[in-house]
Every structure is written in C-alpha cells, then in structure tokens.
N, C-alpha and C positions, 0 to 999 in steps of 0.2 A: 459031254458038251457043257452041262451046267457046272460041273466041277472045274473045268478049265476057265470058265467065265468068272467063277467065284475066286479062283486062284489069281487071276489077273487083277481083280479088284483089290485083293489083299496084298498084292505084290508092289503096289505103288508106294514110293517112299515120300513121306512128308518131312519137311524140315521145320524145326522148332527153334525158337530163340527166347531167351529170358530177357525182358526189358524192364529197366528200372525207371520209375517215375519220381523225379526229385521233389516235385511239389507235394505229393501225397506221401512220399517215402514208402512206396509200395512197389511190388513187382507184378508183371503180367507175363503169361506164356502166350506166344503168338505162333500159330502153326499154319503152314501153307504148302501146297503142292507146287505152285508156280514160282519157285525160287530158282535163281540162276546165279552162276559165278560171274564175277566181274573183276577186272584189275583196277585197283585204286591208284592214287597218285604215286605211291611208293612201289608200284608194280607187285603188290601183294594180292593174292586172290581173296576176295571177300564175297559173301553171299548177299545178294540183293533181294530183299523181301518187298512184296507189294505193300501198299498202305494197309493199315489195319482193317479198313472198310472192305478191302478186297481179299483179305486172308480167309482161309477156310475155317479157322477156329481161333478165337481170342478169349482167354480166360478173364475172369474178373480180377479185381485187385487182391494181391496176396501179401500178407504181412511177413516180415523177416523172421519173426519168432517161430512161426509154423511153416516156413517156406518149403522145407524138404517134404513134409507130409502133404502139403497143399499141391505141390508140383506132381507128386506121385498120383494123387487123386485126379488132378487135372488131366494128366496123360492117360490114365485109365478111362476117364470119361471121353476124352477126345478119340481114343481108339474105337470106342463104340459108335460115336457120332459120325466119324469120318470113315468108318468101316475099313480100317487098315491096322495092321500090326506093326508096321514099319514107320516109326517116328524117330528121327535122328536130330539131336541138338547140334547146332552149328554156331560158330562165332559170328 
C-alpha cells in the first residue's frame, strides 16, 4: 500500500519553462503541476502556466554563462523539493 502511494506521488509530471528577464539579462526556471494546454490566436497549442506566485517551484536568477550547469542543479534540487522524478520542459 505504501509503495503504491509513493509511486503515485513520483508519477506526477511537472512542466518546466525557462524564462528570460530582459531587464536583468538573466534566466529563471519555473516549474508547476497545474499547467494546461490552450489554443492561441493562431490555433497552436501552448502551455498556460500560472503566475510565478502560484507555481510550485521558481529558481533564482541564472546567468547565461553558467546556464546549463545551473539548470541541471536547479532541476536536481526541484526533484527533491517537489518529490517527483518527472519534470518536462515545454515551450
């Protein structure tokens, strides 16, 4: 019973997005479970994220020079905090 509950928790898929801040010239990783698909004006499917305040995980500012390493560390930390192994980047 406990194994099934643990498997259900780790089976949830979180959606992640990399956001660029023009003012600071930095990036942020935003992760949320309550993301849904929506059609935009061009009838293309896009993922609708909640405001950062309502997201499950928001990283700090990440510099472009070390972006790849910082994103890897952020995802590793987010997996621990959110207790899920399924984080998928979307556009």
